[in-house]
N, C-alpha and C positions, 0 to 999 in steps of 0.2 A: 531194504527189506518193508516188506506189505507181504503179511497176511489176512488172509481173507476166508469165512470161516462159511462154508458145501454145505453141511452136511452138521448136525448134533442132537445126538440123540442117548435116547441112556447107555443104549449099546455101542452107537461108532461114529467117533468124526472122521471128520473129510477135511483137510487142509488145505487152499491152495498157500506154496510160499514163494513168493518174485523175488526173485534177488539172492538166491540161497539156492544148491546142489546139493553130490554129493554130503561137499565137509562138514556140516550143518546136523542136515536129514541121517549119516550113514550112524554116529554115536548118539544123537538119540530116539533111533532107533530099537538099539546097540541096548538102549539101559531100558524103552517099555518094553524087552522080554526080559528083565528081573521081573517082574509087572505077574504075579501066581493070576490074576482075575484076569492076564492080557488072550484074545481070542487069537489076533491076525495085527501085526505092524506091519506097515512096507508104505516104500515108496514110489517111484517114479518121476526121473528125470527125464520128459519131450524128447528136447534134442541136445548131445553136451554143446549145446552156444549157447544156449541161451541158460538164463538164469533167473530157476522157475523149477519147483518141484508140486507132488500132488501129493500127499501124507494122510494114509490112512492108518484108522486105530478102530480095535473090531474090539468089547472085551465081552465077561458074561452073564454081565447084566449088575452086576452084585454090586459094583462102584462104577460111577460114570465114567464112560471114556475118557470124557476132554477130566474128571479127576484126572487117570491113569496121566495124562498129559501132561498137566501140573507138573505132576512129582515129580516125571524125568526131566521136563525143563530144568527143573531147581535140583535136582540135582546133577545135571549140565554142567550148568552154572555152579557150583559146590566143586564137581570134580576139576572143571577148567582153572577157579578160583584152588585150589590143593597143583597144580601141575606148574601152576603158575609160580606161586610160593618157591618149590622143593627146587626148580631150574631156576632163579633166583638163589637160589642156596648155593645151589650146584656153580652156574656165573661165581661168585666171589671165592669158590674154591680153589678156581684155574689160576 
């Protein structure tokens, strides 16, 4: 995975994410929607056979867009770890 920051202002962050698609971007977008300072979060995958995505985050300016994105990425990591722990417990019960 390679991440290129295309635009980084107080209100807007634009990233090109090479090597990822819907699997990473959709959960990240859903978590971004939880932030009250978010005004827009979206991504596009130019072609289904290409593993790359363009991600855009916009905020009201009270919190920097990159800060909102970092927080969402951290939440995604935490939720993934929680899922992993619970899945391991479930496997032991089988």
